[in-house]
C-alpha positions in Angstrom: 0.0 0.0 0.0 2.8 2.4 0.9 4.6 1.6 -2.3 1.4 2.3 -4.3 1.0 5.7 -2.6 4.6 6.6 -3.3 4.3 5.7 -6.9 1.0 7.7 -7.2 2.6 10.7 -5.7 5.6 10.4 -7.9 3.3 10.3 -11.0 1.5 13.4 -9.8 4.9 15.1 -9.3 5.9 14.3 -12.8 2.6 15.6 -14.2 2.9 18.8 -12.2 6.5 19.3 -13.4 5.4 18.7 -17.0 2.9 21.5 -16.7 5.6 23.8 -15.3 8.3 23.1 -17.9 6.1 22.7 -21.0 2.6 23.6 -22.2 2.2 20.3 -24.0 0.3 18.3 -21.3 -2.3 21.1 -21.3 -2.3 21.3 -25.1 -3.0 17.6 -25.5 -5.8 17.8 -23.0 -7.4 20.8 -24.7 -7.1 19.0 -28.1 -8.8 15.9 -26.7 -11.7 18.0 -25.4 -12.0 20.3 -28.4 -11.7 17.4 -30.9 -14.6 15.6 -29.3 -16.7 18.7 -29.3 -15.9 19.5 -32.9 -16.8 15.9 -34.0 -20.1 16.1 -32.3 -21.0 19.5 -33.8 -20.0 18.3 -37.2 -22.1 15.1 -37.0 -25.1 17.1 -35.9 -24.9 19.2 -39.0 -24.4 16.3 -41.5 -28.1 15.9 -42.3 -28.4 19.6 -43.2 -25.5 19.6 -45.8 -26.8 20.1 -49.3 -25.9 17.1 -51.5 -24.8 19.2 -54.4 -22.0 21.2 -52.9 -18.8 20.8 -54.9 -15.4 20.7 -53.2 -12.0 21.6 -54.6 -8.8 21.4 -52.6 -5.7 23.6 -53.3 -2.3 24.2 -51.8 -1.9 27.9 -51.2 1.7 27.8 -50.0 4.8 25.6 -49.8 6.2 26.4 -46.4 4.1 23.9 -44.4 2.0 20.9 -45.1 -1.0 22.6 -43.5 -1.1 25.3 -46.1 -4.2 23.9 -47.8 -7.6 25.3 -48.5 -10.9 23.9 -49.7 -13.4 25.8 -51.9 -17.1 25.0 -51.5 -19.7 26.0 -54.0 -23.3 25.2 -54.9 -24.2 24.6 -58.6 -26.3 27.8 -58.6 -23.9 29.9 -56.6 -24.2 33.7 -57.0 -20.9 35.2 -58.4 -22.1 38.6 -57.3 -22.0 37.6 -53.6 -18.7 38.0 -51.7 -16.3 35.1 -51.3 -16.2 34.0 -47.7 -12.8 33.1 -46.5 -13.2 31.3 -43.1 -10.5 30.5 -40.6 -11.3 27.7 -38.1 -11.0 27.9 -34.3 -9.4 25.6 -31.7 -7.7 27.8 -29.2 -4.7 28.2 -31.5 -3.6 24.6 -30.4 -6.2 22.4 -32.0 -8.6 22.2 -34.9 -8.4 21.6 -38.6 -10.5 22.7 -41.6 -12.5 19.5 -41.6 -14.0 20.3 -38.3 -16.1 23.1 -39.8 -16.6 21.7 -43.3 -20.2 20.8 -42.8 -21.1 24.2 -41.5 -19.3 26.0 -44.4 -21.0 23.7 -46.9 -24.4 24.8 -45.5 -23.2 28.4 -45.9 -22.2 27.6 -49.5 -25.7 26.3 -50.0 -26.9 29.9 -49.4 -25.2 30.9 -52.7 -21.8 32.0 -51.4 -18.4 30.7 -52.6 -16.8 29.6 -49.3 -13.1 29.1 -48.7 -12.0 26.9 -45.7 -8.4 27.7 -44.8 -6.1 25.5 -42.8 -3.1 26.7 -40.9 -0.4 25.3 -38.6 -1.5 25.1 -35.0 0.7 25.7 -31.9 3.1 24.7 -30.7 4.2 23.4 -34.1 3.9 27.0 -35.2 4.0 30.1 -33.0 2.7 33.6 -33.4 2.3 35.2 -35.9 2.7 32.2 -38.3 -1.0 31.6 -38.8 -1.6 35.2 -39.7 1.2 35.0 -42.3 -0.4 31.8 -43.6 -3.8 33.4 -44.0 -2.2 36.3 -45.7 -0.6 33.8 -48.1 -3.9 32.2 -48.7 -5.5 35.6 -49.6 -2.6 36.3 -52.0 -3.1 32.9 -53.6 -6.8 33.5 -54.1 -6.0 36.9 -55.6 -3.3 35.4 -57.9 -5.5 32.5 -59.0 -8.8 34.3 -59.0 -9.5 33.6 -62.7 -8.8 29.9 -62.5 -10.8 29.5 -59.3 -13.7 31.6 -60.6 -13.8 34.0 -57.6 -13.9 37.8 -57.3 -10.7 38.8 -55.4 -12.2 42.2 -54.8 -15.2 41.0 -52.8 -13.8 39.0 -49.9 -15.2 38.6 -46.4 -12.7 37.4 -43.8 -14.5 35.2 -41.4 -13.6 33.0 -38.4 -14.7 31.5 -35.1 -13.0 31.6 -31.8 -9.2 31.6 -32.4 -10.0 31.8 -36.1 -12.0 35.0 -35.4 -8.9 36.5 -33.8 -6.7 35.5 -36.8 -9.3 36.8 -39.3 -9.7 40.1 -37.4 -5.9 40.6 -37.0 -5.4 39.8 -40.7 -8.1 42.4 -41.6 -6.5 45.0 -39.2 -3.0 44.4 -40.8 -4.4 44.9 -44.3 -6.3 48.0 -43.2 -3.4 49.4 -41.2 0.1 48.6 -42.7 1.8 50.3 -39.7 0.3 47.6 -37.5 1.4 45.0 -40.0 5.0 46.3 -39.6 4.7 46.1 -35.8 3.5 42.5 -36.0 6.0 41.6 -38.7 3.5 40.6 -41.4 3.2 42.3 -44.8 0.3 41.7 -47.1 0.1 41.8 -50.9 -3.7 42.1 -50.6 -5.2 45.6 -50.8 -7.7 47.0 -48.2 -10.2 47.5 -51.0 -10.4 43.7 -51.5 -11.7 43.0 -48.0 -15.4 44.1 -47.9 -16.2 42.6 -44.5 -15.2 40.7 -41.4 -17.5 38.1 -39.9 -16.4 37.3 -36.4 -17.9 34.7 -34.0 -16.9 34.2 -30.4 -13.3 35.5 -30.8 -10.5 36.6 -28.5 -9.2 40.1 -29.4 -7.3 41.2 -26.4 -5.2 38.5 -24.8 -3.8 40.9 -22.2 -7.3 41.2 -20.6 -7.7 37.5 -20.1 -6.7 34.9 -17.5 -6.1 37.2 -14.6 -8.7 35.6 -12.4 -7.2 32.1 -12.5 -9.4 29.1 -12.4 -10.2 26.9 -15.4 -10.3 29.8 -17.8 -7.1 31.2 -16.5 -5.4 27.8 -16.9 -6.7 27.5 -20.5 -5.5 31.0 -21.4 -2.0 30.3 -19.9 -1.6 27.0 -21.7 -2.8 28.3 -25.1 -0.9 31.6 -24.9 2.3 29.8 -23.8 2.0 27.4 -26.7 1.1 30.0 -29.3 3.7 32.5 -28.2 6.4 30.0 -27.5 7.2 31.8 -24.2 6.2 30.7 -20.7 6.1 34.4 -19.5 4.0 35.4 -22.5 2.5 38.5 -20.7 6.0 40.0 -20.7 6.6 39.5 -24.4 6.3 42.8 -26.4 6.2 40.7 -29.5 3.3 38.5 -28.5 1.0 41.2 -27.0 0.8 42.7 -30.5 -1.8 40.0 -31.2 -4.2 42.2 -29.1 -6.1 44.5 -31.5 -6.7 47.2 -28.9 -5.1 50.4 -30.1 -4.6 49.1 -33.7 -8.2 49.5 -35.0 -8.9 52.3 -37.5 -11.9 53.5 -39.5 -10.4 51.7 -42.4 -11.1 48.3 -40.8 -13.8 46.6 -43.0 -17.4 46.5 -42.0 -17.8 43.9 -39.3 -20.5 41.5 -38.0 -19.7 40.4 -34.5 -21.5 37.8 -32.3 -21.1 35.6 -29.2 -23.3 33.7 -26.9 -24.6 35.0 -23.6 -22.9 32.1 -21.7 -19.6 32.3 -23.6 -16.7 33.3 -21.3 -15.3 35.2 -24.3 -18.4 37.2 -24.9 -16.9 40.3 -23.2 -14.2 40.2 -25.8 -16.7 40.4 -28.6 -18.6 43.3 -27.0 -15.3 45.2 -26.4 -14.0 44.9 -30.0 -17.5 46.0 -31.3 -17.3 49.1 -29.1 -13.7 49.8 -30.0 -14.5 49.6 -33.7 -17.5 51.9 -33.3 -15.3 54.3 -31.4 -12.8 54.3 -34.2 -15.4 55.1 -36.8 -15.9 51.7 -38.1 -19.1 50.1 -39.3 -20.3 47.3 -37.0 -23.4 45.0 -36.8 -23.7 42.9 -33.7 -25.7 39.9 -32.6 -25.7 39.6 -28.8 -28.2 38.0 -26.4 -29.6 39.1 -23.0 -27.9 37.6 -19.9 -31.1 35.6 -19.1 -31.5 34.3 -22.7 -32.4 30.6 -22.6 -31.2 28.1 -23.5 -27.8 29.6 -22.4 -25.6 30.0 -25.5 -22.1 28.6 -24.9 -18.9 29.2 -26.9 -19.3 28.6 -30.6 -23.1 28.6 -30.3 -23.5 29.5 -34.0 -22.6 26.0 -35.1 -25.7 24.5 -33.4 -28.4 24.9 -36.0 -30.8 22.8 -33.9 -31.5 25.9 -31.7 -33.2 29.1 -32.7 -30.1 31.2 -31.9 -27.9 29.3 -34.2 -30.4 29.6 -37.0 -30.7 33.3 -36.3 -27.0 33.8 -36.4 -26.8 32.1 -39.8 -29.7 34.1 -41.3 -28.4 37.4 -39.9 -24.9 36.8 -41.1 -25.9 35.8 -44.6 -28.3 38.8 -44.9 -25.5 41.1 -43.7 -23.1 39.7 -46.3 -25.7 40.0 -49.1 -25.8 43.7 -48.4 -22.1 44.4 -48.5 
């Protein structure tokens, strides 16, 4: 019995030490949880996917095997509508484009050409690599627009969770080259090409998160450590440039911003909407009262089995049709 206790305590000590010296134990746990949730959400959407959506897959870069994108299109797609370029979420440490394929095929069924962009997750890639990769994807779509039958001057940058941050940061860099210089990312895409930013449940100011500790604080620390590559990420002048506060201008594209009332990241969405309005930007929001039921958790928009998810899809598509 004593030997068992000693072994158990030794294992706990090893696990605790692993969390101290590396973010990987936490990253693997987050991936496990997130992958299960993504698989369940995708399976629930499967019956709603139109059978006629075409899919083509393209490599948009050569620097990483993850530099792949899919293009979804219905036979009767409307070429006058904007092309939606969507970046998946996953806390910067998990996720892949296949996780949201069913949702984006449903969106394509509304007449939009939809581009599903993959990128390299942390810690295999650290900040700002995903932003550079999305920039390369946009440059690829611009360069190959004729072959791909898209309008490169009518692009909506979209994303969910971590993908919303990457989409928003990419849009901010394109709109504000001085910010791009600060981050270390230059873009060959012009600001007139990005006609909108569709942002669900994102994190836009990392410096405001994780101070209270608890589960959310632990999650923030693990993901920020992995994404930054620095254990003391709060002290990194380079990493804190991912926070958009102070870098938003009136040239940021018109934005549609939403989050659920029970999403711990909801205050981030409210804050960026207010910051964009204060900077002179155009913003449409979809938020819910605190007592809204059923309570809407993080990534609520992917649940089309509830009224709020359906509302988010209809409001977002109506907004894009009017851009």
